[in-house]
C-alpha positions in Angstrom: 20.0 4.4 0.5 21.1 6.1 3.6 18.3 6.9 5.9 15.7 7.3 3.2 12.5 9.4 4.2 9.6 6.9 4.0 6.0 7.8 4.0 3.4 5.3 4.6 -0.4 5.3 4.2 -3.0 2.9 5.8 0.2 2.3 8.4 -2.0 1.4 11.5 -2.5 -2.3 10.8 -1.7 -5.3 8.8 0.7 -4.7 5.9 1.4 -0.9 6.4 2.2 -1.5 10.2 4.4 -4.6 9.0 6.2 -2.4 6.3 6.8 0.6 8.8 8.8 -1.9 11.2 10.5 -3.3 8.3 11.8 0.2 7.3 12.5 1.1 10.7 14.9 -1.9 10.9 16.8 -0.5 8.1 17.3 3.0 9.4 14.6 4.9 7.5 13.1 8.1 8.6 9.3 7.4 8.7 6.0 9.4 8.5 3.1 6.7 9.1 -0.3 8.0 8.5 -3.9 6.8 8.9 -7.3 8.3 10.0 -7.2 7.3 13.5 -5.5 9.4 15.8 -5.3 7.4 19.0 -3.7 4.3 17.3 -1.4 6.5 15.1 0.1 7.9 18.2 0.8 4.5 19.7 2.3 3.4 16.4 4.6 6.6 16.4 5.6 5.5 20.1 6.4 1.9 19.1 8.4 2.8 16.3 10.5 5.4 18.4 10.9 2.5 21.0 12.5 0.6 18.1 14.9 3.3 17.4 13.3 4.9 14.2 12.7 8.6 13.8 8.9 8.4 13.2 6.1 10.8 13.1 2.3 9.9 12.7 0.1 12.4 10.6 -3.4 11.8 10.6 -4.9 12.1 7.1 -7.7 10.6 5.0 -6.5 9.7 1.5 -9.8 10.6 -0.1 -9.4 14.3 0.8 -6.9 16.1 -1.7 -6.2 18.6 1.1 -5.4 15.9 3.7 -2.9 14.2 1.2 -1.4 17.7 0.3 -0.7 18.4 3.8 0.6 15.0 4.7 3.2 15.2 1.9 4.3 18.8 2.7 4.7 17.9 6.3 6.8 15.0 5.6 8.9 17.4 3.5 8.9 20.1 6.1 10.2 17.6 8.7 12.8 15.7 6.8 13.6 17.9 3.8 12.7 15.3 1.0 10.6 12.3 0.5 12.4 9.3 -1.0 10.0 6.3 -0.9 6.1 6.6 -0.6 4.1 3.2 0.1 0.3 3.8 -0.8 -1.3 1.1 1.4 -4.4 2.7 2.6 -7.5 0.5 1.3 -10.5 -1.4 2.0 -12.3 -4.3 0.9 -15.6 -2.4 0.9 -18.8 -4.6 0.8 -18.1 -8.1 -0.6 -21.3 -9.9 -2.2 -22.7 -10.5 -5.3 -22.9 -7.9 -8.1 -26.5 -7.7 -7.9 -26.3 -6.5 -4.4 -23.9 -3.7 -5.2 -25.0 0.0 -4.9 -23.6 3.5 -6.0 -22.6 3.9 -2.2 -20.8 0.4 -2.0 -18.9 1.4 -5.4 -18.0 5.0 -4.1 -17.2 3.7 -0.4 -14.4 1.1 -2.1 -13.3 3.2 -5.0 -12.9 6.3 -3.1 -10.3 4.9 -0.8 -8.7 2.4 -3.2 -8.5 4.3 -6.4 -9.0 8.0 -5.5 -6.6 7.7 -2.4 -4.1 6.0 -4.8 -4.6 8.9 -7.2 -4.3 11.7 -4.8 -1.5 10.2 -2.9 0.5 9.9 -6.5 -0.4 13.3 -7.4 1.3 15.0 -4.2 4.1 12.5 -3.9 5.2 12.8 -7.5 4.8 16.7 -7.3 7.8 16.4 -4.6 9.8 13.7 -6.2 9.7 14.9 -9.7 11.3 18.2 -8.3 13.7 16.1 -6.6 14.5 14.0 -9.8 14.4 11.0 -7.6 12.1 8.6 -5.8 10.2 5.4 -5.6 6.5 4.7 -5.0 5.0 1.4 -4.3 1.4 1.2 -4.5 -0.5 -1.8 -2.8 -2.7 -3.8 -5.2 -3.9 -7.3 -4.8 -3.7 -10.5 -6.9 -7.5 -9.4 -7.6 -5.8 -6.6 -9.4 -5.3 -8.9 -12.3 -7.9 -11.7 -11.7 -11.5 -12.0 -11.3 -13.1 -12.8 -8.1 -16.7 -13.9 -7.3 -18.3 -11.8 -4.7 -15.6 -9.2 -4.7 -16.3 -7.5 -8.1 -16.1 -3.9 -6.7 -12.8 -4.7 -4.8 -11.4 -6.3 -7.9 -12.3 -3.7 -10.2 -10.6 -1.0 -7.8 -7.5 -3.1 -7.6 -7.6 -3.4 -11.5 -7.6 0.3 -11.7 -4.7 0.6 -9.1 -2.5 -1.6 -11.4 -3.5 0.6 -14.5 -2.6 3.9 -12.6 0.5 2.6 -11.6 1.7 1.5 -15.0 0.3 4.9 -16.5 2.3 6.9 -13.6 5.3 5.0 -14.1 5.6 6.0 -17.8 4.9 9.7 -16.8 7.5 9.7 -14.3 10.4 7.7 -15.7 11.9 10.9 -17.3 12.3 12.4 -13.7 14.0 9.2 -12.4 11.0 8.2 -10.4 10.0 4.6 -10.2 6.5 3.7 -9.7 5.4 -0.1 -9.2 2.9 -2.0 -7.3 3.1 -5.2 -5.1 0.0 -7.4 -5.3 -0.5 -9.9 -2.2 -2.0 -12.9 -2.2 -4.2 -14.2 0.8 -2.3 -12.5 3.7 -3.0 -12.8 7.3 -4.6 -9.6 7.9 -7.9 -8.2 9.5 -9.0 -7.7 5.7 -8.6 -11.3 5.1 -10.5 -12.2 8.2 -13.7 -10.0 6.9 -13.4 -11.6 3.5 -13.4 -15.3 4.8 -15.5 -15.0 7.7 -14.6 -18.1 9.7 -11.2 -20.3 10.4 -12.4 -23.0 8.5 -13.0 -20.6 5.3 -9.4 -19.4 5.9 -8.0 -22.9 6.1 -9.8 -23.7 2.8 -8.2 -20.6 1.3 -4.6 -21.5 2.5 -5.1 -25.2 0.6 -5.4 -23.4 -2.6 -1.9 -21.9 -2.3 1.1 -24.1 -3.4 3.2 -23.1 -0.5 0.4 -24.3 1.7 -0.1 -21.2 4.0 -1.4 -17.8 4.0 1.2 -15.2 3.6 2.2 -12.9 6.5 2.4 -9.2 6.5 6.2 -9.2 6.7 6.3 -11.4 3.3 4.7 -8.3 1.6 6.8 -5.7 3.4 9.8 -7.5 2.1 8.8 -7.2 -1.4 8.1 -3.4 -0.7 11.7 -3.1 0.6 13.0 -4.6 -2.7 11.2 -2.1 -4.8 12.0 0.8 -2.7 15.9 -0.1 -2.7 18.5 0.9 -5.2 18.8 -2.8 -6.0 15.6 -2.3 -7.9 16.9 0.8 -9.6 15.9 -0.5 -13.4 12.5 -1.7 -12.2 9.4 0.7 -12.9 6.0 0.1 -14.0 5.7 -3.6 -12.7 3.4 -5.5 -10.6 5.2 -7.8 -8.1 2.9 -10.5 -7.2 3.7 -12.1 -3.8 1.1 -14.9 -3.3 2.8 -18.2 -2.6 2.4 -19.3 -6.3 -1.6 -18.8 -6.0 -1.7 -17.3 -9.5 1.1 -19.4 -11.1 -1.6 -21.7 -12.7 
């Protein structure tokens, strides 16, 4: 794909940021999005310094109108939308089920599930008209496993995987592919908040057959594969990238 137009939500840190730079290295034209304007403008500048055509658009994926404007501005700038990476997410409030509330549920599901749904809605609006496109949602190994003290987060990622498969079936006739990447433990701020201490992180790494926590670049490489024409016959799939953690 020559200079694809790529939209990335939740692009300011972690996996989203690594994915933006991975696409920049292959010549993509980029729209990166997030809720914080200062950090977004800084990322835009860094991507341009790296040689990319890049723009930051401030948006909150929990708001339908924000997402509509984000997608429409991408098309207005570049004329089309080839790849969308729906990475915006939150761990919510980890803790036992008995401590969860309607508020902690809404805080997690509004970003992880509603945000993914609204992003798909507007990306598919454009891509189905084009009769081409690739969408990659970011899930988690918790999207197909249980996780003590992460019930709401795990439930939200199970929902993301179900929505991914359903959207893939709807979009296939328009030659639009919809897949998800499910990272295992990855060295991001979210993992730091989950594990709490370096000792906890080291203990978690010991559960991974490849004996290390994943890097954001590992996940970005999987996203690039699914976005690329080499994955042209892949849709409705969940690509787990976890160093073998869930193999057993």
